[in-house]
C-alpha positions in Angstrom: 0.1 0.1 0.0 1.5 3.4 -0.7 1.2 6.1 1.9 -2.0 8.0 3.0 -2.6 11.1 1.3 -2.6 13.8 3.7 -6.1 15.5 4.1 -6.5 18.8 1.6 -7.9 21.0 4.4 -7.6 20.8 7.9 -11.0 22.5 8.8 -14.0 22.6 6.7 -16.7 24.7 7.2 -20.3 24.9 6.3 -22.8 27.4 6.2 -23.8 31.2 4.7 -21.1 34.0 4.3 -23.3 37.2 4.5 -21.9 40.9 3.3 -21.9 42.9 6.5 -22.5 46.8 6.9 -21.5 47.7 10.6 -22.2 51.0 12.0 -19.9 53.8 12.9 -19.7 55.4 15.4 -21.2 59.0 14.7 -18.9 61.9 14.5 -19.3 65.3 16.6 -22.2 67.2 14.7 -22.8 64.6 11.9 -26.4 63.5 12.0 -25.3 60.8 9.5 -25.2 57.1 10.0 -22.3 55.6 8.5 -21.6 51.9 7.7 -18.5 50.2 7.2 -18.9 47.5 4.5 -17.2 44.0 5.7 -17.8 40.4 5.4 -19.7 38.1 8.1 -21.5 34.9 8.6 -20.2 32.5 11.5 -18.8 29.9 9.8 -17.0 31.9 7.1 -15.6 34.1 10.0 -14.5 30.5 11.6 -12.7 29.4 8.7 -10.9 32.9 8.5 -9.8 32.5 12.1 -8.9 29.1 11.4 -6.7 30.3 8.3 -5.1 33.3 10.1 -4.4 30.7 13.2 -2.4 28.5 10.6 -4.7 25.5 9.6 -5.6 24.9 6.2 -9.5 26.1 5.7 -11.9 25.3 3.1 -15.9 26.4 3.0 -18.5 24.6 1.7 -21.7 26.9 0.6 -23.5 28.7 -2.6 -23.4 32.4 -2.8 -24.6 34.3 -5.5 -23.4 35.6 -9.0 -23.5 39.0 -8.1 -21.1 41.7 -6.4 -21.3 40.6 -3.0 -20.5 36.8 -4.1 -17.3 38.2 -6.1 -16.5 39.9 -2.7 -16.4 36.7 -1.1 -14.5 35.3 -3.5 -11.9 37.6 -3.2 -11.7 37.5 0.3 -11.6 33.8 0.7 -8.7 33.9 -1.7 -6.8 36.9 0.0 -7.0 34.4 3.4 -6.0 31.2 1.8 -9.4 29.5 2.1 -10.1 26.8 -0.5 -13.2 27.8 -2.3 -13.1 24.6 -4.5 -16.7 23.8 -3.7 -18.1 27.0 -3.2 -21.4 27.2 -5.8 -22.3 30.1 -7.3 -26.0 30.8 -7.9 -27.3 32.6 -10.8 -30.8 33.1 -9.4 -30.3 33.6 -6.0 -28.5 36.6 -4.1 -25.5 36.4 -1.4 -26.8 37.4 1.8 -26.4 40.5 3.5 -26.8 42.0 7.3 -26.6 45.3 9.2 -24.7 45.7 12.9 -26.0 48.7 15.0 -24.7 49.4 18.5 -26.6 50.6 21.4 -26.2 50.3 25.5 -27.3 46.5 25.1 -24.5 45.7 22.6 -24.8 44.9 19.1 -28.1 44.2 17.2 -28.1 42.4 13.7 -30.7 43.0 11.0 -30.6 40.4 8.1 -31.4 40.1 4.5 -31.3 36.7 3.9 -34.9 35.2 2.7 -34.1 33.4 -0.4 -30.3 33.3 -0.3 -28.4 31.3 -2.6 -26.9 29.6 0.7 -30.2 28.6 1.9 -30.9 26.4 -1.6 -28.1 24.5 -0.7 -29.6 20.6 -0.9 -27.8 17.6 0.5 -27.0 16.3 -3.2 -24.8 19.5 -3.3 -22.4 18.2 -0.8 -19.1 17.5 -2.4 -18.5 14.1 -0.4 -14.7 13.5 -1.2 -14.0 16.9 0.1 -15.7 16.1 3.9 -13.8 12.7 4.0 -11.0 14.0 3.1 -11.0 17.0 6.1 -9.8 16.9 9.3 -12.9 18.5 11.2 -16.1 19.2 9.9 -17.4 22.9 11.6 -21.0 24.0 11.0 -23.4 25.7 13.2 -27.0 26.5 14.2 -27.1 29.2 11.7 -25.9 26.7 8.9 -29.2 24.7 9.8 -31.9 27.4 10.7 -31.4 29.2 7.0 -33.8 26.7 5.2 -35.2 23.1 5.4 -32.8 21.7 2.8 -29.7 23.4 4.7 -30.6 21.9 7.7 -31.0 18.2 6.2 -27.3 19.3 4.3 -26.0 19.7 7.7 -27.3 16.3 8.8 -26.1 14.7 5.5 -22.5 16.3 5.8 -22.1 14.8 9.7 -23.5 11.6 8.4 -20.7 11.8 5.7 -18.0 12.8 8.1 -18.5 10.6 11.2 -18.8 8.0 8.4 -15.1 8.4 7.6 -13.8 9.2 10.8 -13.4 13.1 10.3 -14.3 14.9 13.7 -17.5 17.2 13.8 -17.5 20.5 15.5 -20.3 22.5 16.1 -21.4 26.0 17.5 -25.1 26.5 18.6 -25.3 30.2 17.1 -28.8 30.5 18.3 -30.9 33.2 15.9 -34.3 33.4 17.1 -35.0 35.4 14.1 -34.7 32.2 11.8 -36.5 29.7 14.2 -38.9 29.3 17.5 -36.6 27.9 20.3 -38.1 24.7 20.8 -37.6 23.8 17.2 -34.2 25.2 17.3 -33.2 23.2 20.3 -34.5 19.9 18.8 -32.3 20.5 15.8 -29.5 21.9 17.5 -29.5 19.1 20.1 -29.8 16.3 17.8 -26.5 17.9 15.8 -24.7 18.2 19.1 -24.7 14.9 19.8 -23.6 13.5 16.8 -20.3 16.1 17.1 -17.1 15.9 18.8 -16.9 19.4 19.7 -19.4 21.8 20.8 -19.3 25.7 21.3 -22.4 27.1 22.8 -22.0 30.4 24.3 -23.9 31.4 27.8 -26.8 33.1 26.2 -27.3 30.5 23.3 -27.2 27.7 26.2 -29.6 29.4 28.7 -32.6 29.6 25.9 -32.1 26.3 24.2 -31.5 24.4 27.7 -33.6 26.7 30.5 -30.5 26.4 32.7 -28.2 29.6 34.1 -25.7 28.4 35.9 -22.7 27.4 33.7 -21.8 24.2 35.7 -25.4 22.8 35.1 -25.1 23.8 31.2 -21.8 21.9 30.9 -23.4 19.1 32.3 -26.0 19.2 30.0 -23.8 19.5 27.1 -21.4 16.5 28.1 -24.5 14.2 28.2 -24.4 15.3 24.3 -20.7 15.5 23.1 -17.3 14.9 25.0 -15.7 18.2 24.4 -17.7 21.4 25.1 -16.0 24.7 25.0 -18.7 27.2 26.7 -18.1 30.8 25.7 -18.7 33.0 28.5 -18.4 36.7 27.1 -16.7 39.2 29.3 -16.1 36.3 31.6 -13.6 34.3 29.4 -14.8 30.4 28.8 -14.8 27.2 30.3 -13.0 24.1 28.9 -15.4 20.9 30.0 -14.7 17.4 29.4 -16.1 14.4 31.2 -13.0 14.2 33.0 -12.8 18.0 34.3 -13.4 21.4 33.6 -11.0 24.2 33.7 -12.2 28.0 33.9 -10.3 30.7 31.4 -10.3 34.0 32.6 -11.0 36.8 29.8 -8.6 38.8 28.9 -8.5 42.8 29.1 -8.7 44.5 25.9 -10.6 47.9 24.7 -13.4 45.8 23.3 -15.4 48.0 20.8 -17.5 45.2 18.7 -18.3 42.2 19.9 -19.1 40.7 16.3 -17.5 37.6 15.2 -15.8 37.2 18.4 -17.2 33.7 19.1 -16.9 32.6 15.5 -12.9 33.9 16.0 -12.8 31.5 19.3 -14.2 28.0 17.1 -12.0 28.7 14.8 -8.7 29.4 16.2 -9.5 26.5 18.5 -10.0 24.1 15.9 -6.6 25.4 14.2 -5.2 24.9 17.6 -6.4 21.6 18.6 -7.4 19.9 15.5 -4.5 20.9 12.7 -1.7 21.7 15.2 -2.4 18.9 17.5 -2.2 21.0 20.9 -4.0 19.6 23.9 -7.6 20.9 24.1 -6.6 23.0 27.4 -3.9 25.0 25.5 -5.7 25.4 22.4 -8.8 27.1 24.5 -6.3 29.2 25.8 -5.2 30.3 22.5 -8.7 30.5 21.1 -9.8 33.0 24.3 -7.4 35.1 23.7 -8.1 35.2 19.9 -11.5 36.0 20.5 -10.7 39.0 22.7 -8.5 40.4 20.3 -11.6 40.1 17.9 -13.5 42.6 20.0 -10.7 45.3 19.7 -12.1 46.4 15.9 -15.1 46.9 13.7 -16.6 44.4 11.9 -16.3 40.3 11.9 -13.6 39.8 9.9 -11.0 42.8 9.9 -10.2 42.8 13.7 -9.6 38.4 13.7 -6.2 38.0 14.6 -3.3 36.2 13.2 -1.1 33.5 15.1 1.8 36.3 16.2 -0.8 38.6 17.7 -2.5 36.1 19.7 0.8 34.8 21.1 2.0 38.6 21.9 -1.2 38.7 24.2 -0.6 35.6 25.7 3.3 36.2 26.5 2.0 39.6 28.0 4.3 41.3 25.2 1.6 42.8 23.2 -1.8 44.3 23.7 -5.1 44.5 21.5 -2.7 44.5 18.6 
């Protein structure tokens, strides 16, 4: 027998990218509301975070044959994210969303009905690419955008598991897309098939009805062996069936938390799956990367590169 062929990508993400318009602070005596154009979409952000942290990342999705879709193809090319299996739909648009900021934090307004990604079907999946990856990453949003996308997510998980490929899942609950009971049923069915899950405390409270982080950890550990509970300003908690570790937050000058949780997931997968680091080292790295991701506006621009994360961890640099 010949030598095994290494996987073409380490982290293969599935979901919906969306063109982003992020509200900028108003200038003094300026009544206008200005928006910074950028890129978003949770699993696209995770793929870019993984690539910036040294992993070979790829993306599965459908985007429109429009200017927004062209912009994403250019972005992924710059970031080194493989787009071999990105579909271009001539009849449906690429989704768009707006981010506004207020006293309660950031707020999203989405325009994604009928988007190209929402038309993705199980038969569109590139099975060989999934079998060749080290980890398949998807989210609640990946499955919430349509029935066909939901089915595609489950089929992708089935293909990955049959091939011995790890499955990673971010709950990323969006109640504007589906009611909480339906979301909980689908998300928890997917989590039960995953090897790694990334719930946020806010998501988990809505999905489980629990408030205590340890009780939430117990709930998800019954479904999945490795739980990374994202606690926002309180850091994160690494949970396994053998024990759990609290990871304190880093003090940074946070201005926009858009994409921070996605950065955590992509950075963790890059270090744990692609680089082979232990879960605790990878979680500490991901926690620092997520902190840095809050120090600029937009989902993608502030995602740090590996050297910035290492500088924060070593105390030699700050928010980058």
